[in-house]
PDB file with one MODEL, atoms N, CA, C and O in Angstrom:
MODEL        1
ATOM      1  N   UNK A   1     -41.512  28.004 -13.645  1.00  0.00           N
ATOM      2  CA  UNK A   1     -41.537  28.258 -12.229  1.00  0.00           C
ATOM      3  C   UNK A   1     -42.490  29.408 -11.923  1.00  0.00           C
ATOM      4  O   UNK A   1     -43.192  29.388 -10.911  1.00  0.00           O
ATOM      5  N   UNK A   2     -42.512  30.405 -12.794  1.00  0.00           N
ATOM      6  CA  UNK A   2     -43.410  31.545 -12.590  1.00  0.00           C
ATOM      7  C   UNK A   2     -44.868  31.114 -12.640  1.00  0.00           C
ATOM      8  O   UNK A   2     -45.703  31.661 -11.920  1.00  0.00           O
ATOM      9  N   UNK A   3     -45.178  30.141 -13.483  1.00  0.00           N
ATOM     10  CA  UNK A   3     -46.554  29.649 -13.578  1.00  0.00           C
ATOM     11  C   UNK A   3     -46.977  28.993 -12.268  1.00  0.00           C
ATOM     12  O   UNK A   3     -48.137  29.098 -11.869  1.00  0.00           O
ATOM     13  N   UNK A   4     -46.056  28.324 -11.604  1.00  0.00           N
ATOM     14  CA  UNK A   4     -46.376  27.718 -10.317  1.00  0.00           C
ATOM     15  C   UNK A   4     -46.653  28.790  -9.266  1.00  0.00           C
ATOM     16  O   UNK A   4     -47.531  28.615  -8.421  1.00  0.00           O
ATOM     17  N   UNK A   5     -45.915  29.891  -9.312  1.00  0.00           N
ATOM     18  CA  UNK A   5     -46.206  31.009  -8.411  1.00  0.00           C
ATOM     19  C   UNK A   5     -47.623  31.516  -8.664  1.00  0.00           C
ATOM     20  O   UNK A   5     -48.381  31.778  -7.730  1.00  0.00           O
ATOM     21  N   UNK A   6     -47.960  31.647  -9.932  1.00  0.00           N
ATOM     22  CA  UNK A   6     -49.292  32.110 -10.313  1.00  0.00           C
ATOM     23  C   UNK A   6     -50.372  31.135  -9.850  1.00  0.00           C
ATOM     24  O   UNK A   6     -51.496  31.548  -9.563  1.00  0.00           O
ATOM     25  N   UNK A   7     -50.045  29.860  -9.776  1.00  0.00           N
ATOM     26  CA  UNK A   7     -51.007  28.844  -9.345  1.00  0.00           C
ATOM     27  C   UNK A   7     -51.180  28.807  -7.834  1.00  0.00           C
ATOM     28  O   UNK A   7     -52.013  28.054  -7.329  1.00  0.00           O
ATOM     29  N   UNK A   8     -50.405  29.611  -7.099  1.00  0.00           N
ATOM     30  CA  UNK A   8     -50.588  29.701  -5.658  1.00  0.00           C
ATOM     31  C   UNK A   8     -49.498  29.089  -4.803  1.00  0.00           C
ATOM     32  O   UNK A   8     -49.573  29.149  -3.576  1.00  0.00           O
ATOM     33  N   UNK A   9     -48.481  28.499  -5.425  1.00  0.00           N
ATOM     34  CA  UNK A   9     -47.373  27.955  -4.638  1.00  0.00           C
ATOM     35  C   UNK A   9     -46.525  29.096  -4.091  1.00  0.00           C
ATOM     36  O   UNK A   9     -46.432  30.160  -4.703  1.00  0.00           O
ATOM     37  N   UNK A  10     -45.909  28.869  -2.936  1.00  0.00           N
ATOM     38  CA  UNK A  10     -44.996  29.863  -2.385  1.00  0.00           C
ATOM     39  C   UNK A  10     -43.675  29.804  -3.141  1.00  0.00           C
ATOM     40  O   UNK A  10     -43.387  28.819  -3.821  1.00  0.00           O
ATOM     41  N   UNK A  11     -42.874  30.861  -3.021  1.00  0.00           N
ATOM     42  CA  UNK A  11     -41.565  30.868  -3.666  1.00  0.00           C
ATOM     43  C   UNK A  11     -40.715  29.711  -3.156  1.00  0.00           C
ATOM     44  O   UNK A  11     -40.012  29.075  -3.941  1.00  0.00           O
ATOM     45  N   UNK A  12     -40.764  29.427  -1.860  1.00  0.00           N
ATOM     46  CA  UNK A  12     -39.988  28.312  -1.292  1.00  0.00           C
ATOM     47  C   UNK A  12     -40.419  26.976  -1.905  1.00  0.00           C
ATOM     48  O   UNK A  12     -39.570  26.135  -2.199  1.00  0.00           O
ATOM     49  N   UNK A  13     -41.718  26.769  -2.099  1.00  0.00           N
ATOM     50  CA  UNK A  13     -42.202  25.533  -2.709  1.00  0.00           C
ATOM     51  C   UNK A  13     -41.742  25.415  -4.161  1.00  0.00           C
ATOM     52  O   UNK A  13     -41.346  24.338  -4.607  1.00  0.00           O
ATOM     53  N   UNK A  14     -41.797  26.518  -4.890  1.00  0.00           N
ATOM     54  CA  UNK A  14     -41.385  26.517  -6.296  1.00  0.00           C
ATOM     55  C   UNK A  14     -39.903  26.187  -6.418  1.00  0.00           C
ATOM     56  O   UNK A  14     -39.514  25.370  -7.252  1.00  0.00           O
ATOM     57  N   UNK A  15     -39.079  26.815  -5.594  1.00  0.00           N
ATOM     58  CA  UNK A  15     -37.635  26.560  -5.637  1.00  0.00           C
ATOM     59  C   UNK A  15     -37.352  25.105  -5.258  1.00  0.00           C
ATOM     60  O   UNK A  15     -36.510  24.460  -5.881  1.00  0.00           O
ATOM     61  N   UNK A  16     -38.040  24.588  -4.252  1.00  0.00           N
ATOM     62  CA  UNK A  16     -37.834  23.187  -3.853  1.00  0.00           C
ATOM     63  C   UNK A  16     -38.195  22.241  -4.998  1.00  0.00           C
ATOM     64  O   UNK A  16     -37.492  21.257  -5.233  1.00  0.00           O
ATOM     65  N   UNK A  17     -39.279  22.531  -5.709  1.00  0.00           N
ATOM     66  CA  UNK A  17     -39.688  21.668  -6.830  1.00  0.00           C
ATOM     67  C   UNK A  17     -38.632  21.638  -7.930  1.00  0.00           C
ATOM     68  O   UNK A  17     -38.445  20.612  -8.584  1.00  0.00           O
ATOM     69  N   UNK A  18     -37.951  22.741  -8.133  1.00  0.00           N
ATOM     70  CA  UNK A  18     -36.968  22.825  -9.208  1.00  0.00           C
ATOM     71  C   UNK A  18     -35.570  22.391  -8.769  1.00  0.00           C
ATOM     72  O   UNK A  18     -34.662  22.301  -9.595  1.00  0.00           O
ATOM     73  N   UNK A  19     -35.394  22.124  -7.490  1.00  0.00           N
ATOM     74  CA  UNK A  19     -34.051  21.779  -6.998  1.00  0.00           C
ATOM     75  C   UNK A  19     -34.066  20.441  -6.270  1.00  0.00           C
ATOM     76  O   UNK A  19     -33.954  19.390  -6.902  1.00  0.00           O
ATOM     77  N   UNK A  20     -34.201  20.470  -4.964  1.00  0.00           N
ATOM     78  CA  UNK A  20     -34.066  19.265  -4.151  1.00  0.00           C
ATOM     79  C   UNK A  20     -35.129  18.215  -4.485  1.00  0.00           C
ATOM     80  O   UNK A  20     -34.821  17.024  -4.501  1.00  0.00           O
ATOM     81  N   UNK A  21     -36.356  18.624  -4.749  1.00  0.00           N
ATOM     82  CA  UNK A  21     -37.391  17.638  -5.095  1.00  0.00           C
ATOM     83  C   UNK A  21     -37.087  16.964  -6.423  1.00  0.00           C
ATOM     84  O   UNK A  21     -37.266  15.754  -6.560  1.00  0.00           O
ATOM     85  N   UNK A  22     -36.631  17.730  -7.397  1.00  0.00           N
ATOM     86  CA  UNK A  22     -36.267  17.154  -8.702  1.00  0.00           C
ATOM     87  C   UNK A  22     -35.114  16.172  -8.554  1.00  0.00           C
ATOM     88  O   UNK A  22     -35.090  15.134  -9.214  1.00  0.00           O
ATOM     89  N   UNK A  23     -34.155  16.499  -7.685  1.00  0.00           N
ATOM     90  CA  UNK A  23     -33.007  15.600  -7.520  1.00  0.00           C
ATOM     91  C   UNK A  23     -33.408  14.288  -6.858  1.00  0.00           C
ATOM     92  O   UNK A  23     -32.739  13.272  -7.044  1.00  0.00           O
ATOM     93  N   UNK A  24     -34.477  14.299  -6.098  1.00  0.00           N
ATOM     94  CA  UNK A  24     -34.963  13.062  -5.468  1.00  0.00           C
ATOM     95  C   UNK A  24     -35.708  12.166  -6.463  1.00  0.00           C
ATOM     96  O   UNK A  24     -35.720  10.945  -6.309  1.00  0.00           O
ATOM     97  N   UNK A  25     -36.322  12.763  -7.474  1.00  0.00           N
ATOM     98  CA  UNK A  25     -37.158  12.019  -8.417  1.00  0.00           C
ATOM     99  C   UNK A  25     -36.351  11.443  -9.571  1.00  0.00           C
ATOM    100  O   UNK A  25     -36.591  10.310  -9.987  1.00  0.00           O
ATOM    101  N   UNK A  26     -35.388  12.218 -10.099  1.00  0.00           N
ATOM    102  CA  UNK A  26     -34.652  11.810 -11.291  1.00  0.00           C
ATOM    103  C   UNK A  26     -33.265  11.290 -10.907  1.00  0.00           C
ATOM    104  O   UNK A  26     -32.458  12.046 -10.366  1.00  0.00           O
ATOM    105  N   UNK A  27     -32.975  10.017 -11.177  1.00  0.00           N
ATOM    106  CA  UNK A  27     -31.705   9.415 -10.773  1.00  0.00           C
ATOM    107  C   UNK A  27     -30.473  10.181 -11.262  1.00  0.00           C
ATOM    108  O   UNK A  27     -29.481  10.262 -10.537  1.00  0.00           O
ATOM    109  N   UNK A  28     -30.514  10.741 -12.467  1.00  0.00           N
ATOM    110  CA  UNK A  28     -29.328  11.432 -12.987  1.00  0.00           C
ATOM    111  C   UNK A  28     -29.097  12.786 -12.292  1.00  0.00           C
ATOM    112  O   UNK A  28     -28.096  13.450 -12.562  1.00  0.00           O
ATOM    113  N   UNK A  29     -29.993  13.191 -11.420  1.00  0.00           N
ATOM    114  CA  UNK A  29     -29.834  14.449 -10.680  1.00  0.00           C
ATOM    115  C   UNK A  29     -29.550  14.214  -9.194  1.00  0.00           C
ATOM    116  O   UNK A  29     -29.638  15.150  -8.400  1.00  0.00           O
ATOM    117  N   UNK A  30     -29.219  13.002  -8.813  1.00  0.00           N
ATOM    118  CA  UNK A  30     -29.053  12.654  -7.395  1.00  0.00           C
ATOM    119  C   UNK A  30     -28.051  13.540  -6.652  1.00  0.00           C
ATOM    120  O   UNK A  30     -28.218  13.787  -5.458  1.00  0.00           O
ATOM    121  N   UNK A  31     -27.021  14.016  -7.337  1.00  0.00           N
ATOM    122  CA  UNK A  31     -26.002  14.833  -6.671  1.00  0.00           C
ATOM    123  C   UNK A  31     -26.283  16.330  -6.834  1.00  0.00           C
ATOM    124  O   UNK A  31     -25.403  17.152  -6.577  1.00  0.00           O
ATOM    125  N   UNK A  32     -27.483  16.686  -7.252  1.00  0.00           N
ATOM    126  CA  UNK A  32     -27.829  18.094  -7.502  1.00  0.00           C
ATOM    127  C   UNK A  32     -28.920  18.555  -6.543  1.00  0.00           C
ATOM    128  O   UNK A  32     -29.490  17.758  -5.798  1.00  0.00           O
ATOM    129  N   UNK A  33     -29.193  19.835  -6.575  1.00  0.00           N
ATOM    130  CA  UNK A  33     -30.310  20.377  -5.810  1.00  0.00           C
ATOM    131  C   UNK A  33     -30.008  20.675  -4.363  1.00  0.00           C
ATOM    132  O   UNK A  33     -30.924  20.828  -3.555  1.00  0.00           O
ATOM    133  N   UNK A  34     -28.731  20.762  -4.022  1.00  0.00           N
ATOM    134  CA  UNK A  34     -28.350  21.021  -2.636  1.00  0.00           C
ATOM    135  C   UNK A  34     -27.172  21.984  -2.592  1.00  0.00           C
ATOM    136  O   UNK A  34     -26.425  22.112  -3.561  1.00  0.00           O
ATOM    137  N   UNK A  35     -27.017  22.650  -1.473  1.00  0.00           N
ATOM    138  CA  UNK A  35     -25.857  23.521  -1.257  1.00  0.00           C
ATOM    139  C   UNK A  35     -24.976  22.982  -0.136  1.00  0.00           C
ATOM    140  O   UNK A  35     -24.250  23.738   0.509  1.00  0.00           O
ATOM    141  N   UNK A  36     -25.044  21.665   0.093  1.00  0.00           N
ATOM    142  CA  UNK A  36     -24.222  21.045   1.131  1.00  0.00           C
ATOM    143  C   UNK A  36     -22.738  21.165   0.803  1.00  0.00           C
ATOM    144  O   UNK A  36     -22.360  21.249  -0.366  1.00  0.00           O
ATOM    145  N   UNK A  37     -21.905  21.171   1.829  1.00  0.00           N
ATOM    146  CA  UNK A  37     -20.460  21.207   1.649  1.00  0.00           C
ATOM    147  C   UNK A  37     -20.032  20.016   0.799  1.00  0.00           C
ATOM    148  O   UNK A  37     -20.422  18.880   1.069  1.00  0.00           O
ATOM    149  N   UNK A  38     -19.229  20.281  -0.228  1.00  0.00           N
ATOM    150  CA  UNK A  38     -18.736  19.239  -1.115  1.00  0.00           C
ATOM    151  C   UNK A  38     -19.630  18.960  -2.309  1.00  0.00           C
ATOM    152  O   UNK A  38     -19.243  18.226  -3.218  1.00  0.00           O
ATOM    153  N   UNK A  39     -20.829  19.543  -2.314  1.00  0.00           N
ATOM    154  CA  UNK A  39     -21.737  19.333  -3.447  1.00  0.00           C
ATOM    155  C   UNK A  39     -21.276  20.170  -4.634  1.00  0.00           C
ATOM    156  O   UNK A  39     -20.612  21.194  -4.473  1.00  0.00           O
ATOM    157  N   UNK A  40     -21.638  19.716  -5.816  1.00  0.00           N
ATOM    158  CA  UNK A  40     -21.332  20.449  -7.038  1.00  0.00           C
ATOM    159  C   UNK A  40     -22.014  21.810  -6.970  1.00  0.00           C
ATOM    160  O   UNK A  40     -23.183  21.896  -6.591  1.00  0.00           O
ATOM    161  N   UNK A  41     -21.309  22.861  -7.329  1.00  0.00           N
ATOM    162  CA  UNK A  41     -21.849  24.222  -7.247  1.00  0.00           C
ATOM    163  C   UNK A  41     -22.543  24.599  -8.555  1.00  0.00           C
ATOM    164  O   UNK A  41     -21.956  25.268  -9.406  1.00  0.00           O
ATOM    165  N   UNK A  42     -23.780  24.173  -8.709  1.00  0.00           N
ATOM    166  CA  UNK A  42     -24.620  24.553  -9.845  1.00  0.00           C
ATOM    167  C   UNK A  42     -25.721  25.450  -9.297  1.00  0.00           C
ATOM    168  O   UNK A  42     -26.527  25.018  -8.473  1.00  0.00           O
ATOM    169  N   UNK A  43     -25.755  26.681  -9.750  1.00  0.00           N
ATOM    170  CA  UNK A  43     -26.724  27.648  -9.234  1.00  0.00           C
ATOM    171  C   UNK A  43     -27.398  28.406 -10.357  1.00  0.00           C
ATOM    172  O   UNK A  43     -26.767  28.763 -11.352  1.00  0.00           O
ATOM    173  N   UNK A  44     -28.675  28.645 -10.189  1.00  0.00           N
ATOM    174  CA  UNK A  44     -29.411  29.545 -11.082  1.00  0.00           C
ATOM    175  C   UNK A  44     -29.791  30.758 -10.243  1.00  0.00           C
ATOM    176  O   UNK A  44     -30.483  30.625  -9.234  1.00  0.00           O
ATOM    177  N   UNK A  45     -29.349  31.919 -10.649  1.00  0.00           N
ATOM    178  CA  UNK A  45     -29.676  33.153  -9.937  1.00  0.00           C
ATOM    179  C   UNK A  45     -30.914  33.753 -10.582  1.00  0.00           C
ATOM    180  O   UNK A  45     -30.931  34.041 -11.779  1.00  0.00           O
ATOM    181  N   UNK A  46     -31.950  33.937  -9.773  1.00  0.00           N
ATOM    182  CA  UNK A  46     -33.224  34.406 -10.290  1.00  0.00           C
ATOM    183  C   UNK A  46     -33.626  35.704  -9.610  1.00  0.00           C
ATOM    184  O   UNK A  46     -33.298  35.941  -8.447  1.00  0.00           O
ATOM    185  N   UNK A  47     -34.335  36.535 -10.347  1.00  0.00           N
ATOM    186  CA  UNK A  47     -34.873  37.780  -9.809  1.00  0.00           C
ATOM    187  C   UNK A  47     -36.391  37.672  -9.840  1.00  0.00           C
ATOM    188  O   UNK A  47     -36.975  37.395 -10.888  1.00  0.00           O
ATOM    189  N   UNK A  48     -37.028  37.888  -8.701  1.00  0.00           N
ATOM    190  CA  UNK A  48     -38.485  37.874  -8.624  1.00  0.00           C
ATOM    191  C   UNK A  48     -38.990  39.295  -8.827  1.00  0.00           C
ATOM    192  O   UNK A  48     -38.666  40.204  -8.063  1.00  0.00           O
ATOM    193  N   UNK A  49     -39.789  39.465  -9.871  1.00  0.00           N
ATOM    194  CA  UNK A  49     -40.375  40.779 -10.158  1.00  0.00           C
ATOM    195  C   UNK A  49     -41.881  40.717  -9.913  1.00  0.00           C
ATOM    196  O   UNK A  49     -42.535  39.706 -10.169  1.00  0.00           O
ATOM    197  N   UNK A  50     -42.401  41.822  -9.412  1.00  0.00           N
ATOM    198  CA  UNK A  50     -43.835  41.962  -9.196  1.00  0.00           C
ATOM    199  C   UNK A  50     -44.364  42.902 -10.264  1.00  0.00           C
ATOM    200  O   UNK A  50     -43.758  43.939 -10.535  1.00  0.00           O
ATOM    201  N   UNK A  51     -45.484  42.550 -10.870  1.00  0.00           N
ATOM    202  CA  UNK A  51     -46.062  43.369 -11.925  1.00  0.00           C
ATOM    203  C   UNK A  51     -47.255  42.661 -12.534  1.00  0.00           C
ATOM    204  O   UNK A  51     -47.939  41.882 -11.870  1.00  0.00           O
ATOM    205  N   UNK A  52     -47.492  42.935 -13.787  1.00  0.00           N
ATOM    206  CA  UNK A  52     -48.569  42.281 -14.527  1.00  0.00           C
ATOM    207  C   UNK A  52     -47.937  41.489 -15.660  1.00  0.00           C
ATOM    208  O   UNK A  52     -47.335  42.058 -16.571  1.00  0.00           O
ATOM    209  N   UNK A  53     -48.080  40.159 -15.593  1.00  0.00           N
ATOM    210  CA  UNK A  53     -47.425  39.278 -16.549  1.00  0.00           C
ATOM    211  C   UNK A  53     -48.456  38.329 -17.157  1.00  0.00           C
ATOM    212  O   UNK A  53     -49.446  37.970 -16.519  1.00  0.00           O
ATOM    213  N   UNK A  54     -48.204  37.937 -18.390  1.00  0.00           N
ATOM    214  CA  UNK A  54     -49.061  36.965 -19.060  1.00  0.00           C
ATOM    215  C   UNK A  54     -48.293  35.662 -19.252  1.00  0.00           C
ATOM    216  O   UNK A  54     -47.106  35.658 -19.580  1.00  0.00           O
ATOM    217  N   UNK A  55     -49.007  34.554 -19.038  1.00  0.00           N
ATOM    218  CA  UNK A  55     -48.452  33.220 -19.227  1.00  0.00           C
ATOM    219  C   UNK A  55     -49.385  32.442 -20.130  1.00  0.00           C
ATOM    220  O   UNK A  55     -50.589  32.693 -20.150  1.00  0.00           O
ATOM    221  N   UNK A  56     -48.839  31.505 -20.873  1.00  0.00           N
ATOM    222  CA  UNK A  56     -49.647  30.631 -21.728  1.00  0.00           C
ATOM    223  C   UNK A  56     -49.693  29.259 -21.069  1.00  0.00           C
ATOM    224  O   UNK A  56     -48.651  28.683 -20.755  1.00  0.00           O
ATOM    225  N   UNK A  57     -50.905  28.730 -20.857  1.00  0.00           N
ATOM    226  CA  UNK A  57     -51.021  27.416 -20.235  1.00  0.00           C
ATOM    227  C   UNK A  57     -50.924  26.304 -21.285  1.00  0.00           C
ATOM    228  O   UNK A  57     -50.716  26.576 -22.468  1.00  0.00           O
ATOM    229  N   UNK A  58     -51.075  25.066 -20.848  1.00  0.00           N
ATOM    230  CA  UNK A  58     -50.925  23.911 -21.748  1.00  0.00           C
ATOM    231  C   UNK A  58     -51.980  23.855 -22.842  1.00  0.00           C
ATOM    232  O   UNK A  58     -51.806  23.147 -23.834  1.00  0.00           O
ATOM    233  N   UNK A  59     -53.059  24.583 -22.674  1.00  0.00           N
ATOM    234  CA  UNK A  59     -54.130  24.610 -23.671  1.00  0.00           C
ATOM    235  C   UNK A  59     -54.092  25.896 -24.495  1.00  0.00           C
ATOM    236  O   UNK A  59     -55.048  26.229 -25.196  1.00  0.00           O
ATOM    237  N   UNK A  60     -52.971  26.612 -24.396  1.00  0.00           N
ATOM    238  CA  UNK A  60     -52.722  27.867 -25.114  1.00  0.00           C
ATOM    239  C   UNK A  60     -53.655  28.999 -24.694  1.00  0.00           C
ATOM    240  O   UNK A  60     -53.900  29.932 -25.459  1.00  0.00           O
ATOM    241  N   UNK A  61     -54.172  28.905 -23.469  1.00  0.00           N
ATOM    242  CA  UNK A  61     -54.950  29.996 -22.889  1.00  0.00           C
ATOM    243  C   UNK A  61     -54.006  30.978 -22.212  1.00  0.00           C
ATOM    244  O   UNK A  61     -52.969  30.583 -21.679  1.00  0.00           O
ATOM    245  N   UNK A  62     -54.359  32.236 -22.233  1.00  0.00           N
ATOM    246  CA  UNK A  62     -53.562  33.261 -21.562  1.00  0.00           C
ATOM    247  C   UNK A  62     -54.006  33.344 -20.105  1.00  0.00           C
ATOM    248  O   UNK A  62     -55.193  33.473 -19.807  1.00  0.00           O
ATOM    249  N   UNK A  63     -53.037  33.269 -19.214  1.00  0.00           N
ATOM    250  CA  UNK A  63     -53.278  33.454 -17.776  1.00  0.00           C
ATOM    251  C   UNK A  63     -52.481  34.663 -17.341  1.00  0.00           C
ATOM    252  O   UNK A  63     -51.377  34.891 -17.835  1.00  0.00           O
ATOM    253  N   UNK A  64     -53.016  35.424 -16.440  1.00  0.00           N
ATOM    254  CA  UNK A  64     -52.322  36.611 -15.937  1.00  0.00           C
ATOM    255  C   UNK A  64     -51.878  36.373 -14.512  1.00  0.00           C
ATOM    256  O   UNK A  64     -52.604  35.797 -13.702  1.00  0.00           O
ATOM    257  N   UNK A  65     -50.664  36.828 -14.221  1.00  0.00           N
ATOM    258  CA  UNK A  65     -50.131  36.673 -12.878  1.00  0.00           C
ATOM    259  C   UNK A  65     -49.445  37.942 -12.413  1.00  0.00           C
ATOM    260  O   UNK A  65     -49.177  38.843 -13.208  1.00  0.00           O
ATOM    261  N   UNK A  66     -49.165  38.005 -11.133  1.00  0.00           N
ATOM    262  CA  UNK A  66     -48.577  39.196 -10.538  1.00  0.00           C
ATOM    263  C   UNK A  66     -47.105  39.068 -10.196  1.00  0.00           C
ATOM    264  O   UNK A  66     -46.495  40.029  -9.727  1.00  0.00           O
ATOM    265  N   UNK A  67     -46.517  37.887 -10.425  1.00  0.00           N
ATOM    266  CA  UNK A  67     -45.098  37.672 -10.122  1.00  0.00           C
ATOM    267  C   UNK A  67     -44.463  36.879 -11.252  1.00  0.00           C
ATOM    268  O   UNK A  67     -45.109  36.045 -11.886  1.00  0.00           O
ATOM    269  N   UNK A  68     -43.189  37.153 -11.492  1.00  0.00           N
ATOM    270  CA  UNK A  68     -42.467  36.390 -12.507  1.00  0.00           C
ATOM    271  C   UNK A  68     -40.991  36.321 -12.129  1.00  0.00           C
ATOM    272  O   UNK A  68     -40.402  37.295 -11.661  1.00  0.00           O
ATOM    273  N   UNK A  69     -40.417  35.152 -12.342  1.00  0.00           N
ATOM    274  CA  UNK A  69     -38.986  34.962 -12.105  1.00  0.00           C
ATOM    275  C   UNK A  69     -38.230  35.190 -13.400  1.00  0.00           C
ATOM    276  O   UNK A  69     -38.622  34.694 -14.456  1.00  0.00           O
ATOM    277  N   UNK A  70     -37.142  35.947 -13.312  1.00  0.00           N
ATOM    278  CA  UNK A  70     -36.293  36.227 -14.460  1.00  0.00           C
ATOM    279  C   UNK A  70     -34.884  35.713 -14.172  1.00  0.00           C
ATOM    280  O   UNK A  70     -34.381  35.889 -13.062  1.00  0.00           O
ATOM    281  N   UNK A  71     -34.243  35.081 -15.151  1.00  0.00           N
ATOM    282  CA  UNK A  71     -32.870  34.602 -14.951  1.00  0.00           C
ATOM    283  C   UNK A  71     -31.904  35.772 -14.867  1.00  0.00           C
ATOM    284  O   UNK A  71     -31.981  36.709 -15.662  1.00  0.00           O
ATOM    285  N   UNK A  72     -30.992  35.716 -13.900  1.00  0.00           N
ATOM    286  CA  UNK A  72     -29.984  36.767 -13.739  1.00  0.00           C
ATOM    287  C   UNK A  72     -28.570  36.232 -13.922  1.00  0.00           C
ATOM    288  O   UNK A  72     -27.652  36.998 -14.215  1.00  0.00           O
ATOM    289  N   UNK A  73     -28.388  34.939 -13.753  1.00  0.00           N
ATOM    290  CA  UNK A  73     -27.055  34.378 -13.933  1.00  0.00           C
ATOM    291  C   UNK A  73     -27.033  32.893 -13.646  1.00  0.00           C
ATOM    292  O   UNK A  73     -27.982  32.335 -13.095  1.00  0.00           O
ATOM    293  N   UNK A  74     -25.924  32.255 -14.032  1.00  0.00           N
ATOM    294  CA  UNK A  74     -25.770  30.817 -13.854  1.00  0.00           C
ATOM    295  C   UNK A  74     -24.345  30.505 -13.403  1.00  0.00           C
ATOM    296  O   UNK A  74     -23.381  31.092 -13.895  1.00  0.00           O
ATOM    297  N   UNK A  75     -24.231  29.579 -12.468  1.00  0.00           N
ATOM    298  CA  UNK A  75     -22.946  29.049 -12.035  1.00  0.00           C
ATOM    299  C   UNK A  75     -23.018  27.536 -12.247  1.00  0.00           C
ATOM    300  O   UNK A  75     -23.918  26.881 -11.721  1.00  0.00           O
ATOM    301  N   UNK A  76     -22.083  26.982 -13.009  1.00  0.00           N
ATOM    302  CA  UNK A  76     -22.013  25.533 -13.247  1.00  0.00           C
ATOM    303  C   UNK A  76     -20.670  25.015 -12.764  1.00  0.00           C
ATOM    304  O   UNK A  76     -19.620  25.483 -13.204  1.00  0.00           O
ATOM    305  N   UNK A  77     -20.708  24.054 -11.862  1.00  0.00           N
ATOM    306  CA  UNK A  77     -19.475  23.494 -11.327  1.00  0.00           C
ATOM    307  C   UNK A  77     -18.587  24.538 -10.686  1.00  0.00           C
ATOM    308  O   UNK A  77     -17.362  24.423 -10.713  1.00  0.00           O
ATOM    309  N   UNK A  78     -19.207  25.566 -10.106  1.00  0.00           N
ATOM    310  CA  UNK A  78     -18.452  26.624  -9.441  1.00  0.00           C
ATOM    311  C   UNK A  78     -17.953  27.724 -10.363  1.00  0.00           C
ATOM    312  O   UNK A  78     -17.302  28.662  -9.901  1.00  0.00           O
ATOM    313  N   UNK A  79     -18.244  27.631 -11.656  1.00  0.00           N
ATOM    314  CA  UNK A  79     -17.773  28.618 -12.633  1.00  0.00           C
ATOM    315  C   UNK A  79     -18.926  29.483 -13.129  1.00  0.00           C
ATOM    316  O   UNK A  79     -19.980  28.964 -13.499  1.00  0.00           O
ATOM    317  N   UNK A  80     -18.727  30.815 -13.137  1.00  0.00           N
ATOM    318  CA  UNK A  80     -19.724  31.739 -13.652  1.00  0.00           C
ATOM    319  C   UNK A  80     -19.870  31.540 -15.155  1.00  0.00           C
ATOM    320  O   UNK A  80     -18.873  31.515 -15.878  1.00  0.00           O
ATOM    321  N   UNK A  81     -21.109  31.399 -15.632  1.00  0.00           N
ATOM    322  CA  UNK A  81     -21.389  31.225 -17.055  1.00  0.00           C
ATOM    323  C   UNK A  81     -22.015  32.525 -17.562  1.00  0.00           C
ATOM    324  O   UNK A  81     -23.119  32.877 -17.146  1.00  0.00           O
ATOM    325  N   UNK A  82     -21.331  33.235 -18.447  1.00  0.00           N
ATOM    326  CA  UNK A  82     -21.908  34.481 -18.958  1.00  0.00           C
ATOM    327  C   UNK A  82     -23.151  34.198 -19.793  1.00  0.00           C
ATOM    328  O   UNK A  82     -23.243  33.178 -20.476  1.00  0.00           O
ATOM    329  N   UNK A  83     -24.094  35.115 -19.722  1.00  0.00           N
ATOM    330  CA  UNK A  83     -25.315  34.968 -20.520  1.00  0.00           C
ATOM    331  C   UNK A  83     -25.010  35.245 -21.975  1.00  0.00           C
ATOM    332  O   UNK A  83     -24.277  36.178 -22.304  1.00  0.00           O
ATOM    333  N   UNK A  84     -25.585  34.415 -22.854  1.00  0.00           N
ATOM    334  CA  UNK A  84     -25.370  34.578 -24.290  1.00  0.00           C
ATOM    335  C   UNK A  84     -26.082  35.828 -24.801  1.00  0.00           C
ATOM    336  O   UNK A  84     -25.542  36.563 -25.627  1.00  0.00           O
ATOM    337  N   UNK A  85     -27.303  36.064 -24.303  1.00  0.00           N
ATOM    338  CA  UNK A  85     -28.094  37.211 -24.738  1.00  0.00           C
ATOM    339  C   UNK A  85     -28.664  37.894 -23.506  1.00  0.00           C
ATOM    340  O   UNK A  85     -29.484  37.301 -22.804  1.00  0.00           O
ATOM    341  N   UNK A  86     -28.256  39.110 -23.228  1.00  0.00           N
ATOM    342  CA  UNK A  86     -28.777  39.843 -22.078  1.00  0.00           C
ATOM    343  C   UNK A  86     -30.195  40.297 -22.354  1.00  0.00           C
ATOM    344  O   UNK A  86     -30.536  40.619 -23.492  1.00  0.00           O
ATOM    345  N   UNK A  87     -31.016  40.326 -21.330  1.00  0.00           N
ATOM    346  CA  UNK A  87     -32.359  40.855 -21.447  1.00  0.00           C
ATOM    347  C   UNK A  87     -33.405  39.857 -21.897  1.00  0.00           C
ATOM    348  O   UNK A  87     -34.574  40.217 -22.037  1.00  0.00           O
ATOM    349  N   UNK A  88     -33.015  38.607 -22.129  1.00  0.00           N
ATOM    350  CA  UNK A  88     -33.991  37.596 -22.540  1.00  0.00           C
ATOM    351  C   UNK A  88     -34.657  37.048 -21.289  1.00  0.00           C
ATOM    352  O   UNK A  88     -33.983  36.580 -20.371  1.00  0.00           O
ATOM    353  N   UNK A  89     -35.956  37.106 -21.256  1.00  0.00           N
ATOM    354  CA  UNK A  89     -36.717  36.638 -20.071  1.00  0.00           C
ATOM    355  C   UNK A  89     -36.873  35.129 -20.104  1.00  0.00           C
ATOM    356  O   UNK A  89     -36.930  34.521 -21.173  1.00  0.00           O
ATOM    357  N   UNK A  90     -36.942  34.526 -18.908  1.00  0.00           N
ATOM    358  CA  UNK A  90     -37.137  33.082 -18.832  1.00  0.00           C
ATOM    359  C   UNK A  90     -38.461  32.709 -18.276  1.00  0.00           C
ATOM    360  O   UNK A  90     -38.767  31.523 -18.152  1.00  0.00           O
TER     361      UNK A  90
ENDMDL
END
């Protein structure tokens, strides 16, 4: 998701691609990607940091960006899922 930010997408576009847009494309995700009443409560809590970050592209080239999303927590089916290893960047 951070690479998409680096490519010029807005945060709203990046989040949509990883949530509601993905649920429209993949049949097994049809009930996901929404916060509608009655929907399954699956959430990824992310922190957007500004700084100097390096990313590796598909050709193993280093790209530099100014924003990166870091995982802060997960909720699956309405239940908080503790992180296995704190401080690991995503």
